[in-house]
Structures are given as C-alpha cells and as structure tokens.
N, C-alpha and C positions, 0 to 999 in steps of 0.2 A: 049531526051537529058539526059545523065547520069550526076549524081552529085557525087562528091567525098567528103566523110566526112572528115572534117578537125579535126584532133585530138586536144582535148583541154588539156591544162596543168593544173594538179591539184595544187591548192595552197599549198605551203609548210607550214607545221605547224609552228606556232609562237614559237620561242625559249623560254626556261624557263628563268626567270630572272637570271642574272649573279650570284647573291648572293645565289641562290638555285641550279643552274645547276651543278651537280656533287659534291656538298658538302657532305662529309660523315656524317655530323650531321644534314642534312636537315630534318625538321619535328620533331626535338627533343622536342621543347616546347609543341607542340600539343600532342605528345605521352605521355609526362610526365604528363600533365594535365589529359589526358584520363586514365592513369594508376591510378592516385590518385582518380579519379572519381570511377573507378571500385573497388578500395580498401578502399572506404570511411568507411565501417564498419570494415573490416578486419584490417585496419591501426590502428584504435583506440582500437580494440579488443586486438591486440598484445601489443601495447605500454602501454595502461592503465592497461591491465591485468597483465603484469609483474610488473608495478609500484605498483598496489594495492596488489599484492602478497607480495612484499617487505614490504609494509606498514602493512600488516596483521602480518607478522613475527615480525616486530619491536614492534608493540603494544602488542602482546601476550607475547613476551619476557620481556617487561617492567612489565607485571603483574606477570609472573612466577618468575622473578628474580628482585625484586624491589630494591635491594641494591647490591653494588659491592661484598660484602662478600658472597652473595648467589652464585656468579659466580666462586668463588675461587676453588670449587671442580672440575671445568672443566679445570683448568689451567694445571695440570699434564697430564690429558687425551689428551688435545689438541696437545700435543707435541709427542704422541706415534705413532707408524707406522699405527695402525688401524685407528686412526682419520685422519692421513695423506692420507690414501687411500680413505676414504669416503668424506673428507671435503677439504683438502688442506694442505699447509705447516704449518699452525698454527702460523702465525706471531703474536707477542705480547702476547703469552700465559703466559709468565713470569709475566706480569702485565695486566691480562685480564680485559676488560671493556665490557659493554653491546654492544657498537658499534663494537668492535673488534670481539666479539663472533658472532654477527649478520652476518657480512660480511664473517667471517672465516668459519661459519657453512653452511650458506645458499647461500653465494655469488656464489659458483661454479654452483649451479643449476639454478640461474638466468642467469649466463653466457651461460649455455647450452641452456636455453630457447631463449635468444637473438640470438644465433647461428642458431637454427632451424628456427627462424623467418626470417633470412636473406636467408637461403638456399631455403626455400619454396617460398619466395617472388621473388627471382631472377629466379628460375625455372618456376614459374607461368607466368611471363611476357616475358619469352624468349622461352624455349623449348616447353612449353605447347601450346603457340600461334603458333609455327611452326608445331607442330604435328597435331593440329586441322585444319590447313589450313588458319587460320585468318591472320597470318603474311604475307602470299602471297598477300592477298587482300590489306593489309595495304601498303606493299611495291610497289604495283601498282601505288600508288600516289607518290607525291614528298617526298620521305623518303630516307635518306641516309643509307648506309650499316651499319654504326655503331650507328644510332639513337636509334633503339629498345633496344640494350644492354645498351647504355648510359642512357636511360630513366629508365630502370629497376634498374640499379645501383644507379641512383639518388634517386629513391623511397626508396631503401634499406638504403642509407646513411641518408636520412631524417628521417626514422624510428629510426635509431641508435642515431641520434642527439636528437630526442624527448625523447627516453628512457633515455639517459644520463642526459638530463636536468631535466626530471621529477623525476628520482631517486635521483639525487644529491640535487635538491631543496627540495624534500620531506624529506630526512634525515636531511638536514640543518634546515628545519622548525621544526623538532621534537627536536631540541636543541643539536644535535650532532655537532662535529667539522665541520665547513664549508669546510675547505680544504680537509679533509679526505672524506667528503661526495661527493665533486665534483670529487675527484680521483676515488672513487668507481663507480659513475655513468659513468665516462669516461671509466673505465675498462670494464664495461659491454658492452657499445657501441663499444669499440675498438675490442673486441672479435667478436661481430656481424659483424663488418666491414670486418675483416679478412675472415670470412666465406662467406661474399657476394662476395669477390674476388675469393675465392676457387670455389664457385658455378658457377661464370662466366666462369671459365675454364672447369668445369665438363660438363656444358650444350653443349659444343662444341664437346664432345667426342662421344656422342651417339645420335641417333635420337628419343629416347624414354625418356619422362620426368621422369618416375618412375626410370629408370636406372640412369639418371643423378642425381636425388635427392638421390638415394641410394649410389652412389659413394661419393657424398659430405657428406652424413650421415656416411659412413664408415670412412671417414677422421676424422669426429667429434668423433666417437666412438673410433677409434684408438688413437686419441689425449687424450681422457679421460683415457684410459688404460696406455699410456705412462706417462701421468702426475701423475697417481697414483703410478706407479713403481718408478718414480723419487722422489716423495715426501716421499714415504716409505723409500727409500734408505737414503734420507737426515735425516729423523727422527732417523734412526738407525746408522747414522754416516758413511754410506757406500760411495762408490765412484761413484754411478750412479745418483747423484742428478741433473747432467747436462741434463738428459733425459727430465725433466720437461720443459726445455727451447726449446724443439722441437715443442711445440704446442701453439696455440693461447690461450688456456685455461691457460696454465702455464704463458704466458706473462702477462695476466691480473691479475693473482693472485700474481705475483711478484711485482706488483705495491704497494702491502701491504698498503691498505687504513687504516688510523688512526694509523699507526705504522711508516712507512717510507715515505708514500705519494710520491712515485716515479712515475714520468711521463715518463722517458725514456723507460721502457719496453713496454709502449703503442705505442711508435714510431715504434717498430718492427711490431706490428699489422697493423699499417698504411702502412708500407713498404710492408708487405705481401699483403695487398689489392691492392696497386699500381702494384706490380709485377704480381700477379695473374690476375688482371683485364687486364693489358697490354697483358699478354699471351692469355687471352680470346679473345681480339680484334684481335691479330695476327692469332689465330687459326680460328676465324670466317671468315677471308678472304681467307682461304684455303679450304673451303667446300662450297657445294651448299646449298641453302635454303632447310630446312626440312631434311637435311642429316647430318650424323655425321662423324667425322674423322675415327671412327672405323665402318666399313661397317657392316650392319646387315647380319646375316647368311641367305642365301637363303633357303627357305623351300622346301619340296618335292612338285612335281607337282600333286601328288595324295594323298588324305587323307587316312590314315589307316582305316581299318574297325571298330576299337574300338572307333573311333570318331563319331559314328553314333547317340549318345545320348546327350542330353543337359548336363547331369552330366559329361560325358567324355570331352565335350568341355569346361565346366567350369574348370575342372581339368587342361586341357591343357593350358588354359589361365593363370592359377595361378601357374603352375608348376615351372617356373623360380623363382618366388617370394618365393615359399615354399623351394626350394633348398637353396637359399641365406639365408633365415631366419634360416633354420635348421643348416647350417654350423656356422652361427654367434652365435646362442644361445648355441649350443654345445660348441663352443670355449669359450664363456663367462662363461658358467657353469663350464667348466674345470678350468678356471682361478680363479673364485671366490671360487670354491671348494678347489683349491690348496692353497688358502690363509686362509683356515679355522683355522688351528692351530695358525697362526700368529694373526688372528683376536681375537681368544679366549685369547691369552696371552695379547694382547693389551687392551682388554676390561675388563680384570680382575680388574683393578683399576679405572674403569670408575665410575662416580657419579651415585647414585640411579636414578636420573631423566632421565638418558640416558639408564640405564640398564632395565628400564621398557619396552623399545622397544623390548627387547629380553625375556621378561617374568621374569626378576630377575636374580641375580647372580647365583643361583643354577641351572638355565636352560640355561646357556650361550651357550653351544654347540648346543643343540637342538633348542634354540631360534634363533641363527644365521642362522641355516639351514632352519628353518621355515620361517624366514624373507626373505631369498633368494628365497624360493618358491613363496612368494607373489610378490617379485620384478620381477621374470620371468613371473608371471601371468600378470603383468602390461605390460611387453614387448610384450607378446603375444596378449594383448588387442590392442596394437598399430597395429599389423599385421591385426587383425580382422577388425578394423575401416578402415585401408587403403584398405583392400580387398573390402569393400563396396564402398569406393570412386572409386576404379577401375571399379566396375560395373557401377557407375554413369558416368565415362569417356567413357565406352563402349556405353552407350546410347547417351551421348552428341556428340560423334564422328560419330554417325550414324551406328554403327555396331550391335546394338541390333535389329533394325528394320528388317534387312534381316533374322536374326535368327527367329524372331516371325512371319515372313512371311511364314515360313514352317509349319509343323505340330506341332511345339513346342508351347505349351500354355504359357501364362504369368506366372501362378503359377509354372509351371514346370521349367521355366528358372530361376526365382528368387529362387525357392526352391532348385534347383540344385546348384546354386552359393553359397547359404547360407550353404547347406550341405557340400560342398567341404571345405568351410572356417571353419565350425565347426569341421570337421575331421582334418583339418590342425591345428587347435588349440590344439587338443589332441596330435598330432604328435610333434608339437613344444614344448609343455610342457614336453613330454617324452624326446625329444632331450636335452633340457636344464637340466632336472632332471638327465639324464644319465651322462652328463658332470659333473654336480655338485656332483653326487654320487661318480663317479670315483675320482675326485679331493679331495673330503672330506675324502674318505676312505684312499687314499694314504697319505694325509697330516697328519691325526690323527692316522693312523695305526689301526683304528677300522673298520674292514670290515663289521661288522653287521649293520653299518649305511646305506649301499647301498640301501637295499630295502625300508627302511623308507624314505630316501631322495627322491627316485624315486616316491614313492606313494604320498608324500607330495606335489610334483610339479604337478603331473597329476590330483590330487584331486581338483585343482582350476578351472578345465575346466567348470563346470556349471556356475561359476561366470562370466567367460569370455563369455560364450554363451549368458548370459543375456544381456551383453553390445552389443554383436553382433546382437541379436534380436532387440534391440532398434534401432540400426543403420539401420537394414533392414526395420523396420517400418517407419523410417524417409524417407528412399529411396522410399518406396511404396507410401507415401503421396506425396512427391515431392523431387526429387533428390537433390535439392539445400539445403535441410535441413540436409543432412547427416553430415556435419561438426559439428552439435550440439552434436553429440555423443562424441566429445572430451571433452565436459563439464562433462560427466559422468566419463570419464577417469581421468580428472584433479581432480575431487572431490574425487574419490576413492584413487588416489595417495596421496593426502594431508592427508586424514584420515588415511590411512594405515601406512604412514611413519612418520607423524608429529603429528597425533592425540594423541598417547600415551604420548608423551613428553609434549604436550601443554594442557593436561587434558581437552580434548573435551568432552562435555556431551554425555552420552550413546545414547540418541535419535538421535543425529547427526551421531554418529559412525554407528549405526544400519541401517541407510539409505543407506549405501554402500553395494552392493551385495557381496563384497569381504571379509566382516567381519563376515560371518556366518558359513563358512565351518570349519575354524580352521587352524592354521599354524602348521600342522603336520611336524615333530614329537614332537614339544614343546607343542602342544595342541592336544586333542583328535579330531578326525574327526567327524563331525556331518553328518551322513548319511541322516538324515531327511532334513537338510538344502540343501544337494546336490540334493535330489529328488525334493524338493520344487522349488529350483532355476531352475532345468531342466524343471519342469512343467511350470514355469513362462516363461522361454525362448521359450518353445514350443508354449505356448498360444500367446505370442507376435508375434512369427513367423507366426502362423496361421492368425493372424490379418493382418500381412503384406502381405501375399499371397492373402488374400481376397481384401485388399485395392488396390493392384497393378492392379486388373482388371478394376478399375473405374477411371483411369486417362489416359490422353494422353501421348504419348512418347514425350520427350523433346530433341531437337537437338540444338547444339550451333549455 
C-alpha cells in the first residue's frame, strides 16, 4: 500500500511591529548610542582638546600682554593684508583688547580644527563602516535606510554643541564678555556643523573613505584660500571682499565676537548643514550599499610585471594619494610664494613680538620663506601619518593577510610601505618647495632665491621621517595606537608656529624634532642635526620591523 506525502505549509514569519516595519529611521537610537560608545575616547579627545588649546592661548596671552597698552602695537598690523591672510578680517583692531586679539588671531585655527573633527567623524561612521563591511551586517537587522547617516550626524552635532558650550563657558569664566564668549563658541560649532553636512554629501560620491574625506578636506582647504583672498582684498579696500562669504570659515569669522556679536552669519552655516545633509540623504537613496555615485574605475585583469615586489605594491597602493598631495602642495606653494612680496610689505610694520616668528625685521624675506618650509613640512607630516593609518586599514580590512601568505615577510612588507612613504615625503617637500620657489622668485623678482627656497623645504625631510618612524613603531606594537602619532604633530605645530611668540622655554622647544635642522634660508642648515635625525628615524624603524614579527594580525 503506497502512501502519499502530504506537503506541509511553512509558517509565515511574523511581521515586524508596525512602528518599525519600513521606517527609514528604524534603529536610530541604538546606532546613536553605539557610535557614542565607540567614540567615548575620541569624543572627549576632540572636544576637550580644542577647548584646552583655547584655554592655553588665553592664559599665555594674559601673561605676555598683561595690559591693553601692550596690545596696541598689534592694532595697525591686524588691519593689514598680511594679517588678513593668516588670521582673518581683524575686527576691532581700532580698539584692540585681549579677547579680540585672542579670537582674531587664533580663532580661525580652532574653526579649522572643529571642521576636521566633523569631517572625520561623519566619514568614520558612514563610509568607513560600509567599506569594511560592518554596515551590511548592521543593516541586516531592523535598521532604516537613513538611520546610520542620521546617527553619524547626530554624533557630530553633539560634538559641536559640546565644543560651543565648553569654549563659550570657559572664556566667560575667565572674565571676558559673556555675550561675545557665547558668540565665539557658537561660531566654532557652526563651522563644524557646516562641514558635517558637507561630509555627509561627500561620503555618497565615492566608495572609498579616504577619497571622501579628501574631497571634504579639499573643500575646507579651498575655503581657507578663498577666505584669505577675500580678507586680503577687504584690508586693501579692493572689491573682492565678498569672496570671504563663500566659505563656512568666513561665515563664522563674520560673527565678529566681542565686536559686533552677530548671530545671523551663523544661520548661514546652519542652512548649509541642512541643505548638504538633505542632499546627502537624497544621494544615499540613489546608490547601493558600499557603492558610490561615482563608480570606481575597473582595474586590469592581469597585474603588470613590475608589481611583483612588496615595494612596488606599496607604491601602487599609495600612488593616488601621492598624486593628489603633489598637486595640492605644489599649488599651495605657488600661491604662498606668489604672496611673498605682499607679506613682506604687510609685516614691515608688525610689532617685534610677531617679527620674532621670522627671525627679526632684518630677516623678513628669508624668515618668511623659512617659515613656509616649516609649514609645508607639517603638511607633509600629515601625509606620513595618514599613510601609516592606511596601512592599518589594509590590515583591519583583511588585505594584509593575503600578502603575508605569500613569500613576503613581515619586515619586508612594513619596510616597503615605510620606504615608499619616506620617499614620498621627499617628493612632496620638493613639489611644495618648487611651487614656493617659483612663486617667490616671480613675486620679488629675485631669481637667486629659487635654489635656497627649494633646499630649505627638502631639508626638513629627516624631521618628518622621525615622526613617520614613530608612527611605524606604534603600528608595529598595535595598529590601534597609530593615532597617537598626531600628538607629535600637534606638539611640533604649536612649538613651531606659536612657541617664538609665546616665549616657550628652550627645553620644551628642543623636544620637537622640527626645531634642530634650521629654517633655511633664514637660518643655517645643521647637517649634523639632519644626520642625527636620520639615524634616529632609522633606529626607530628597525625597532618597528623587529616588533612587527611578534604580534598577531588584527582584523576588524
């Protein structure tokens, strides 16, 4: 007797609750709490770091300029084109006070810091998550399409609010005008807010986090240059002062804390955030997860023969970054070199406290060019640290393990990557020096400056190599420690650009690797310092190569 199997009906899955099913912001609160949990150190590092930096400037200025009369020497200088390029429009220079000098001189750099904070935060919680594959796992749960981007923006907004409150409260607590203090804190937060929206749009364009952050950073750099041109034109009575109104940096500076205390320019930053964030939401709906609106170029099916070594592979992976940095630094060098004569004319009447930054009035031309060499060394250091962070990403994303599964040893891989970066440092300093030399020679009519300017830029390579070696050693110990290299950069930047004006003790100055070679052509080059720093960098790199042998690979 045959039996016939009776098909059984599978139970249908229970539907999601109505309040979550299909909601575009489903899971927002959980993601927001999770992002705050991940950023618990980074959050306070950024917000407290920027606030403490402002507190440091405020306290030191109170010591250096104890009375209003001591600041009067800066009144005329604050209104000239050179100061406008470096610091801003110079509101209140006709009746300068300590708080006006503080926000007018250092405010722009705090605004840039807050802008970078927002760009990196939004990129970290959106495009980096998609690129690593974690976003796909998260969205497999009850998570709406717009929840990740909304949570990332919420974290950025919260950081901006904290920065605004801390800075405004700290300045008011020091006895400065409460209204102006609140406006200044809000201006820093508003600029960061605008760049959070800009980053929300940029992360939709490409599938690579570094490219997205680079696009947003290019907007920030372009805004800095436009603001400088507009403020210089305003100081000269030209007709291009409206250019400053094209950038979030300019909007924040037009709030004029302690002078006009205007709130309405900050509303433009808020509007920029709303528009750019809305554009980011619209663009995110038009692309697939982990993809960008601009499709990545398909590579060749076969690798060329020159890619058979770890050095060649490291170069191939850094090639696009090197090209972008080369063009950017050459263009920046050309621009700053072209301003040489204008800067010399503007600084001719600067107070002695500021001229010490250039080595005195008698060395104004060579001092400015030497200082530009130091500035581009700092820019190149950013490239070096980012390169080591890229190597960390290669490991976290699981691409280092297949390389080491071949005949490539660990020291060969780390050494090749570090060597490519070190050679890239020399090339980038050369590119920046070439642009600076061409611009300076054309601006001043002194062609003999060309070789000196070029040499003065390239000579800083050993100092940058030392920072690079420190970052490599941190990576070799554990890749999560690589961001600590930014502390070396921050220390060197503060000492190099603010140490001479703030009369920092020599022992503190000498701790920076960038203070030993000399700012040529204003100072003689120390060949001994170059050799010692190169030897130190080589020793630290050797320790990194040895240490990389003794740890496990880390994958996210």
